[in-house]
C-alpha positions as a Markdown table, in Angstrom:
| # | Residue | x | y | z |
|---|---|---|---|---|
| 1 | Met | 11.6 | 16.6 | -20.7 |
| 2 | Arg | 10.7 | 14.1 | -23.0 |
| 3 | His | 13.1 | 12.6 | -24.9 |
| 4 | Ser | 13.2 | 11.4 | -28.6 |
| 5 | Arg | 14.0 | 7.5 | -29.7 |
| 6 | Thr | 17.0 | 7.6 | -30.4 |
| 7 | His | 18.6 | 9.3 | -27.7 |
| 8 | Leu | 16.6 | 6.9 | -25.6 |
| 9 | Glu | 18.7 | 3.9 | -27.7 |
| 10 | Arg | 21.5 | 5.4 | -27.5 |
| 11 | Ala | 21.5 | 5.2 | -23.1 |
| 12 | Val | 20.9 | 2.1 | -23.2 |
| 13 | Glu | 23.1 | 1.4 | -25.6 |
| 14 | Arg | 25.9 | 3.0 | -23.5 |
| 15 | Trp | 23.9 | 1.5 | -19.7 |
| 16 | Asn | 24.6 | -1.8 | -21.3 |
| 17 | Ala | 28.0 | -0.8 | -22.3 |
| 18 | Asp | 29.5 | -0.1 | -19.1 |
| 19 | Thr | 26.9 | -1.4 | -16.5 |
| 20 | Pro | 26.3 | -5.2 | -17.2 |
| 21 | Pro | 24.2 | -7.9 | -15.5 |
| 22 | Gly | 25.1 | -8.1 | -11.7 |
| 23 | Thr | 26.8 | -4.7 | -11.9 |
| 24 | Pro | 26.1 | -3.0 | -7.7 |
| 25 | Val | 23.7 | 0.2 | -8.4 |
| 26 | Thr | 21.8 | 2.1 | -6.2 |
| 27 | Val | 18.0 | 3.6 | -6.4 |
| 28 | Arg | 15.7 | 6.0 | -5.8 |
| 29 | Thr | 12.1 | 4.3 | -5.7 |
| 30 | Ile | 9.5 | 6.3 | -6.1 |
| 31 | Phe | 8.6 | 7.2 | -2.5 |
| 32 | Gly | 12.7 | 8.4 | -2.2 |
| 33 | Arg | 14.2 | 6.0 | -0.8 |
| 34 | Arg | 17.6 | 4.5 | -2.2 |
| 35 | Val | 18.2 | 0.9 | -2.2 |
| 36 | Glu | 21.5 | -0.3 | -2.8 |
| 37 | Thr | 20.9 | -3.5 | -5.1 |
| 38 | Val | 22.4 | -4.7 | -8.6 |
| 39 | Thr | 21.6 | -5.0 | -11.8 |
| 40 | Ala | 19.3 | -8.2 | -13.3 |
| 41 | Ser | 18.8 | -7.6 | -16.8 |
| 42 | Lys | 20.6 | -6.1 | -19.3 |
| 43 | Ala | 18.8 | -2.4 | -19.9 |
| 44 | Ser | 15.8 | -2.3 | -22.9 |
| 45 | Leu | 13.8 | 0.4 | -24.4 |
| 46 | Val | 10.1 | 0.1 | -24.0 |
| 47 | Gly | 8.2 | 2.2 | -25.9 |
| 48 | Asp | 8.8 | 5.5 | -25.1 |
| 49 | Ala | 10.8 | 4.5 | -21.4 |
| 50 | Ala | 14.5 | 3.1 | -21.1 |
| 51 | Gly | 14.8 | 0.8 | -18.2 |
| 52 | Val | 16.0 | -2.7 | -16.6 |
| 53 | Trp | 14.5 | -5.0 | -14.2 |
| 54 | Leu | 16.8 | -5.2 | -10.4 |
| 55 | Met | 17.4 | -7.6 | -8.5 |
| 56 | Gly | 15.1 | -7.1 | -5.0 |
| 57 | Val | 13.0 | -4.8 | -7.0 |
| 58 | Arg | 9.4 | -5.8 | -8.7 |
| 59 | Glu | 9.4 | -3.2 | -11.2 |
| 60 | Arg | 11.0 | -2.3 | -14.2 |
| 61 | Cys | 13.1 | 1.1 | -12.8 |
| 62 | Asp | 14.0 | 3.4 | -14.7 |
| 63 | Leu | 17.7 | 4.7 | -16.4 |
| 64 | Gly | 17.2 | 8.1 | -14.6 |
| 65 | Arg | 16.5 | 6.7 | -11.2 |
| 66 | Val | 19.5 | 3.8 | -11.2 |
| 67 | Val | 23.3 | 4.8 | -10.2 |
| 68 | Pro | 26.4 | 2.4 | -11.0 |
| 69 | Ala | 27.6 | 2.4 | -7.3 |
């Protein structure tokens, strides 16, 4: 399901209000593995994807794959 840009902007704003950099999180990798780590940045919107950088993860992760621990 594709979300509107406004919906994604609100999701990023909520994430940043509730999950500052350094927050423990769990991410589901593209291979289905769950990794516990911490956020390395605020979330941002790039094109039509909301994501966040995580410590020890080489790529920006979609917010849909990341949950606070």
